[in-house]
C-alpha positions as CSV (number, residue, x, y, z in Angstrom):
1,M,0.0,0.0,0.0
2,R,1.3,3.4,-0.9
3,V,1.9,6.0,1.9
4,K,1.4,9.7,1.2
5,L,4.1,11.8,2.9
6,N,3.0,14.9,4.8
7,Q,4.8,18.2,4.4
8,T,6.2,17.9,7.9
9,E,8.3,14.8,7.1
10,G,11.7,14.5,5.6
11,V,13.6,11.7,3.9
12,F,17.1,10.9,5.3
13,P,19.5,9.2,4.5
14,M,19.2,10.2,0.8
15,P,17.3,7.5,-1.2
16,V,17.0,7.4,-5.0
17,L,14.3,9.8,-6.1
18,M,12.0,9.0,-9.0
19,V,10.8,12.2,-10.7
20,A,7.7,11.7,-12.8
21,T,6.0,14.1,-15.3
22,Y,3.7,14.0,-18.3
23,N,5.0,14.5,-21.8
24,D,3.3,16.8,-24.3
25,D,1.2,13.8,-25.6
26,G,0.1,12.8,-22.1
27,S,2.4,9.8,-21.8
28,V,4.4,9.3,-18.6
29,N,8.1,10.3,-18.3
30,V,10.3,9.3,-15.4
31,M,13.9,9.9,-14.4
32,N,15.9,9.1,-11.3
33,A,17.6,11.8,-9.3
34,A,20.6,11.2,-7.0
35,W,20.5,14.7,-5.5
36,G,17.4,16.2,-3.9
37,T,16.2,17.1,-0.4
38,M,13.0,18.1,1.4
39,Q,14.6,21.3,2.6
40,E,11.8,22.6,4.7
41,R,8.2,22.2,5.2
42,G,6.4,22.2,1.9
43,N,9.5,22.6,-0.3
44,V,11.5,19.9,-2.2
45,A,14.8,21.0,-3.9
46,L,16.0,19.0,-6.9
47,N,19.3,19.4,-8.7
48,L,18.6,18.5,-12.3
49,T,20.3,19.3,-15.6
50,E,18.3,21.6,-17.9
51,S,18.7,19.1,-20.9
52,H,16.6,16.3,-19.3
53,K,13.2,15.7,-20.9
54,T,11.7,15.5,-17.4
55,V,13.0,19.1,-16.6
56,K,11.4,20.4,-19.9
57,N,8.1,18.7,-18.9
58,I,8.2,20.2,-15.4
59,K,8.6,23.7,-16.8
60,V,5.6,23.2,-19.2
61,R,3.3,21.4,-16.8
62,K,4.4,23.2,-13.7
63,A,4.0,20.0,-11.7
64,F,5.7,16.7,-11.0
65,T,5.8,13.8,-8.4
66,V,8.7,12.5,-6.5
67,S,8.6,8.8,-5.5
68,I,11.0,6.8,-3.4
69,A,12.6,3.8,-5.2
70,D,12.4,0.5,-3.2
71,A,14.4,-2.7,-3.2
72,A,11.7,-4.5,-5.2
73,H,12.1,-2.2,-8.2
74,V,15.8,-1.6,-8.4
75,V,16.0,-2.8,-12.0
76,E,13.3,-0.4,-13.1
77,A,14.8,2.5,-11.1
78,D,18.2,1.9,-12.8
79,Y,16.5,1.7,-16.2
80,F,15.0,5.2,-15.7
81,G,18.5,6.5,-14.9
82,V,20.2,4.9,-17.9
83,V,17.7,5.6,-20.7
84,S,17.1,9.2,-21.9
85,G,13.6,10.4,-22.3
86,N,14.8,12.6,-25.2
87,R,15.8,9.6,-27.2
88,E,13.2,7.0,-26.1
89,P,9.6,8.3,-26.1
90,K,8.3,5.0,-24.7
91,K,10.7,4.9,-21.8
92,F,8.0,4.4,-19.1
93,E,6.0,2.0,-21.2
94,N,9.0,-0.2,-21.7
95,S,9.7,-0.4,-17.9
96,G,6.6,-2.4,-17.3
97,L,5.4,-0.1,-14.5
98,T,2.0,1.6,-14.3
99,A,0.8,5.0,-13.2
100,V,-2.3,7.0,-12.4
101,K,-2.9,10.8,-12.4
102,A,-2.1,12.5,-9.1
103,G,-4.9,13.8,-7.0
104,M,-3.6,17.3,-6.4
105,V,-1.3,18.1,-9.4
106,D,-1.0,17.5,-13.1
107,A,1.5,14.7,-12.9
108,P,1.6,10.9,-12.7
109,V,1.9,8.7,-9.6
110,I,3.8,5.5,-10.2
111,N,1.7,2.7,-8.6
112,E,4.6,0.4,-7.8
113,F,6.6,2.8,-5.7
114,P,5.4,2.9,-2.0
115,L,5.9,6.6,-1.2
116,C,5.1,9.7,-3.3
117,L,5.2,13.5,-3.0
118,E,2.9,15.6,-5.3
119,C,4.7,18.8,-6.2
120,E,4.2,22.1,-7.9
121,Y,7.0,23.8,-9.7
122,K,8.2,27.1,-8.3
123,R,10.7,29.4,-10.0
124,R,12.8,31.3,-7.5
125,E,13.0,34.3,-9.8
126,E,9.1,34.6,-9.8
127,L,9.1,34.3,-6.0
128,R,11.8,37.0,-5.7
129,L,9.7,39.4,-7.8
130,E,6.6,38.8,-5.6
131,I,8.6,39.2,-2.4
132,Q,10.1,42.4,-3.6
133,R,6.7,43.8,-4.5
134,I,5.2,42.9,-1.1
135,Y,8.2,44.3,0.7
136,D,8.1,47.6,-1.2
137,D,4.3,47.8,-0.7
138,S,4.8,47.5,3.0
139,R,7.4,50.3,3.0
140,Q,10.2,47.8,4.0
141,I,8.3,46.9,7.2
142,F,7.3,43.3,6.6
143,G,9.6,40.5,7.5
144,A,9.6,36.9,6.2
145,E,6.6,35.8,8.3
146,K,4.3,38.6,7.2
147,I,5.4,38.4,3.5
148,C,4.8,34.7,3.6
149,A,1.3,35.3,5.0
150,V,0.5,37.7,2.2
151,M,1.8,35.3,-0.5
152,K,-0.3,32.5,0.9
153,E,-3.3,34.9,0.9
154,D,-2.6,35.5,-2.8
155,G,-2.7,31.8,-3.5
156,L,1.0,31.0,-3.5
157,R,2.3,27.9,-1.8
158,V,5.5,28.9,0.0
159,S,7.0,28.5,3.4
160,R,8.4,31.1,5.8
161,E,11.8,29.4,5.6
162,M,11.9,29.8,1.8
163,V,10.8,33.5,2.0
164,A,13.5,34.1,4.6
165,E,16.2,32.5,2.5
166,L,15.3,34.5,-0.6
167,M,15.1,37.7,1.4
168,R,18.6,37.1,2.7
169,D,19.8,36.5,-0.9
170,M,18.1,39.7,-2.0
171,G,19.5,41.8,0.9
172,L,16.0,42.6,2.2
173,I,15.7,43.4,5.9
174,S,12.7,44.6,7.9
175,I,13.2,48.0,9.3
176,R,11.6,47.0,12.6
177,Q,13.7,47.4,15.7
178,E,14.1,43.6,15.9
179,A,16.2,43.7,12.7
180,K,18.8,46.1,14.0
181,D,21.3,43.4,15.0
182,L,21.0,41.8,11.6
183,Y,21.3,45.2,9.9
184,D,24.6,45.9,11.9
185,K,25.9,42.5,10.9
186,E,25.1,43.1,7.2
187,Q,26.8,46.5,7.4
188,R,30.0,44.9,8.6
189,R,29.9,42.2,6.0
190,F,29.1,44.4,3.0
191,K,31.6,47.3,3.2
192,N,30.9,50.3,1.0
193,Y,34.3,51.8,0.1
194,L,33.0,53.8,-2.8
195,N,30.3,55.9,-1.0
196,Q,29.1,57.5,-4.2
197,Q,32.5,59.0,-5.0
198,F,32.2,58.4,-8.7
199,T,35.2,60.6,-9.7
200,V,38.6,58.8,-9.6
201,A,42.1,59.7,-10.6
202,R,43.3,56.9,-12.9
203,P,42.1,53.9,-14.9
204,N,41.8,50.6,-13.1
205,E,41.3,52.4,-9.7
206,V,37.6,51.5,-9.4
207,W,35.4,49.2,-11.5
208,V,31.6,49.0,-11.1
209,S,29.4,46.2,-12.3
210,D,25.8,45.0,-12.4
211,V,23.6,42.6,-14.3
212,T,20.4,43.5,-16.3
213,Y,18.2,41.4,-18.4
214,F,16.5,41.8,-21.8
215,R,13.5,39.7,-22.8
216,F,13.6,38.5,-26.4
217,N,11.6,35.7,-28.1
218,N,10.0,34.8,-24.7
219,K,13.4,34.2,-23.1
220,N,15.4,36.3,-20.6
221,Y,19.0,37.2,-21.6
222,Y,21.2,38.5,-18.8
223,I,23.8,41.1,-19.6
224,C,26.7,41.5,-17.1
225,V,28.8,44.6,-17.6
226,I,31.9,46.1,-15.9
227,L,32.7,49.8,-16.3
228,D,36.0,51.6,-15.4
229,L,34.9,54.5,-13.3
230,F,37.7,56.8,-14.5
231,S,36.6,56.9,-18.2
232,R,33.2,55.0,-18.0
233,M,34.7,52.6,-20.5
234,V,33.2,49.1,-20.8
235,V,36.1,46.9,-19.8
236,G,34.1,43.6,-19.8
237,Y,30.7,42.2,-20.6
238,R,29.0,38.9,-21.1
239,I,25.5,37.7,-22.1
240,G,24.1,34.6,-20.4
241,K,20.8,32.8,-20.2
242,V,21.1,32.5,-16.4
243,N,21.9,35.2,-13.9
244,S,24.6,33.1,-12.1
245,T,27.9,33.4,-10.3
246,Q,29.5,31.9,-13.4
247,L,28.3,34.8,-15.5
248,V,29.8,37.5,-13.3
249,R,32.9,35.5,-12.7
250,S,33.6,35.0,-16.4
251,T,32.9,38.7,-17.1
252,F,35.4,39.8,-14.4
253,Q,38.1,37.3,-15.5
254,M,37.7,38.6,-19.1
255,A,38.2,42.2,-17.9
256,H,41.0,41.4,-15.6
257,E,43.0,39.5,-18.3
258,E,42.4,42.3,-20.8
259,R,43.3,45.2,-18.5
260,Q,45.8,43.4,-16.2
261,P,45.7,46.1,-13.4
262,V,48.9,46.4,-11.4
263,E,47.8,49.1,-8.9
264,P,45.1,48.6,-6.1
265,L,41.7,48.0,-7.6
266,I,38.2,48.4,-6.0
267,F,35.3,46.4,-7.5
268,H,31.9,47.9,-6.6
269,T,28.5,46.2,-7.1
270,D,25.1,45.8,-5.4
271,R,24.5,42.9,-3.0
272,G,23.3,40.4,-5.5
273,S,24.0,36.8,-4.4
274,N,26.2,36.1,-7.5
275,Y,28.5,39.0,-6.4
276,H,28.9,37.9,-2.8
277,S,29.0,34.1,-3.5
278,K,32.0,32.3,-1.9
279,T,33.4,31.4,-5.3
280,F,33.4,35.0,-6.6
281,C,34.7,36.5,-3.4
282,T,37.6,34.0,-3.3
283,L,38.5,34.9,-6.9
284,L,38.7,38.6,-6.0
285,R,40.8,38.0,-2.9
286,S,43.2,35.8,-4.9
287,L,43.8,38.7,-7.3
288,G,44.2,41.3,-4.6
289,V,41.0,43.1,-5.5
290,T,39.0,45.0,-2.8
291,Q,35.3,44.3,-2.9
292,S,32.8,47.1,-2.3
293,F,29.0,46.8,-2.0
294,S,26.2,49.3,-2.2
295,R,24.0,49.8,0.8
296,A,20.8,47.8,0.9
297,H,17.9,49.5,-1.0
298,I,20.1,52.4,-2.1
299,P,20.3,52.2,-5.9
300,Y,22.1,55.5,-6.1
301,D,25.2,53.8,-4.6
302,N,25.7,52.2,-8.1
303,S,24.0,54.8,-10.2
304,V,26.7,54.8,-12.8
305,M,25.7,51.3,-13.8
306,E,22.0,52.2,-13.6
307,S,22.7,55.0,-16.1
308,F,24.7,52.8,-18.4
309,F,21.9,50.2,-18.6
310,S,19.3,52.9,-19.2
311,N,21.4,54.2,-22.2
312,L,21.9,50.7,-23.6
313,K,18.2,49.9,-23.5
314,R,17.0,53.3,-24.8
315,E,19.7,53.7,-27.5
316,E,19.7,50.1,-28.7
317,L,17.6,47.3,-27.2
318,Y,14.2,49.0,-27.1
319,R,14.7,50.5,-30.6
320,T,15.3,47.3,-32.5
321,K,13.3,44.2,-33.3
322,Y,15.7,41.3,-33.4
323,H,15.0,38.3,-35.6
324,S,17.4,35.9,-34.0
325,E,19.6,35.4,-30.9
326,K,22.7,35.9,-33.0
327,E,21.3,39.2,-34.3
328,F,20.6,40.4,-30.7
329,R,24.1,39.4,-29.5
330,T,25.8,41.1,-32.5
331,A,23.8,44.3,-31.8
332,V,25.1,44.3,-28.2
333,D,28.6,43.8,-29.4
334,R,28.3,46.8,-31.8
335,Y,26.8,49.0,-29.1
336,M,29.7,48.3,-26.7
337,V,32.2,49.4,-29.4
338,F,30.1,52.4,-30.2
339,Y,29.9,53.3,-26.5
340,N,33.6,53.1,-26.0
341,E,35.0,54.6,-29.2
342,Q,32.3,56.9,-30.7
343,R,29.9,58.1,-28.0
344,P,31.0,61.3,-26.2
345,H,30.4,61.1,-22.4
346,A,29.4,64.2,-20.4
347,K,31.5,63.1,-17.4
348,N,34.5,63.0,-19.7
349,G,34.1,66.5,-20.9
350,Y,32.3,65.0,-23.9
351,K,35.3,62.8,-24.8
352,T,34.7,59.2,-25.6
353,P,35.9,56.7,-22.9
354,F,38.6,55.6,-25.3
355,K,39.8,59.2,-25.9
356,K,39.7,59.9,-22.1
357,E,42.0,57.0,-21.4
358,L,44.3,57.7,-24.3
359,D,44.8,61.3,-23.2
360,F,45.6,60.1,-19.7
361,L,48.2,57.6,-21.0
362,N,49.8,60.2,-23.3
363,K,50.0,62.6,-20.3
364,Q,51.6,60.0,-18.1
365,A,54.1,59.2,-20.9
366,L,55.0,62.9,-21.3
367,L,55.5,63.3,-17.5
368,E,57.9,60.3,-17.5
369,L,59.9,61.8,-20.4
370,R,60.2,65.1,-18.6
371,S,61.3,63.4,-15.4
372,N,64.1,61.5,-17.3
């Protein structure tokens, strides 16, 4: 007899998880997953590769089930892990197992497995947007518990623990007195060395960075850019399909290899989780770069980047209807060259970023000749 797990129960040690979905034609698709946990009440976290047929189904159906493989069906469980649903459309049928539709979600329940969780798919980015909206509507007063209550009232199934985790990643803190200790801790962790001092004396003294997105063909493309504050020159940029640590890391590595700064460098950003991830912070420390962060909820601390992205969108992205991803990427490449080499900048006395740096280098070379 199958036992239905309640939200209050967890599964440890880690068993083999059988993730089941419906294909477009209504047939059943199953894969096994070696990594997944019931993180908190009401939320299951699965680590799955985007290319799996099951993952594609989950995104379309917004639902799936997670069953626990048992000793009596080891052969079938292994089969689901070896055979790809992308290559074998009758994968489940060939296994000899049977399924029925779940009672609460649009996903199949495998009859032969004894335990099953019925799950709805949640995208963290969608939850972040909703949390930000509620937080702003409350004038930064609501904490995780109240925001969770509002989300549930709006029909979203989410736990207080999940809301609290996302709020920490987003740098959102209730302004209530109880949050003072956390606020003080955040202030010590996220040092702001720039303090809106956007005029510097030389190239490679301060770089600023941020990530924006542009929606094209029903997909989000994330653009990470690094500017040198001295000339406002774009010293590095990358376009990715995911706003990840890897995106900002590869952008910074490209800029650092190209510029090869030898004097002390400050790298200033907002508090996005990709910028304060352990991997990225370790990279900056290994290169001797000082990391600086904007204050929470103060966009003016990184206003140079806000201004750049506004120009990029108004002068290029919003004006053009792209017919392919390649055309979109080529347009961004062209704009970066235009911005650096042809577009006069008011902060440079209407010199281009390229001309501003060239004049600086020529002046330094002349001073060295005179000193010799």
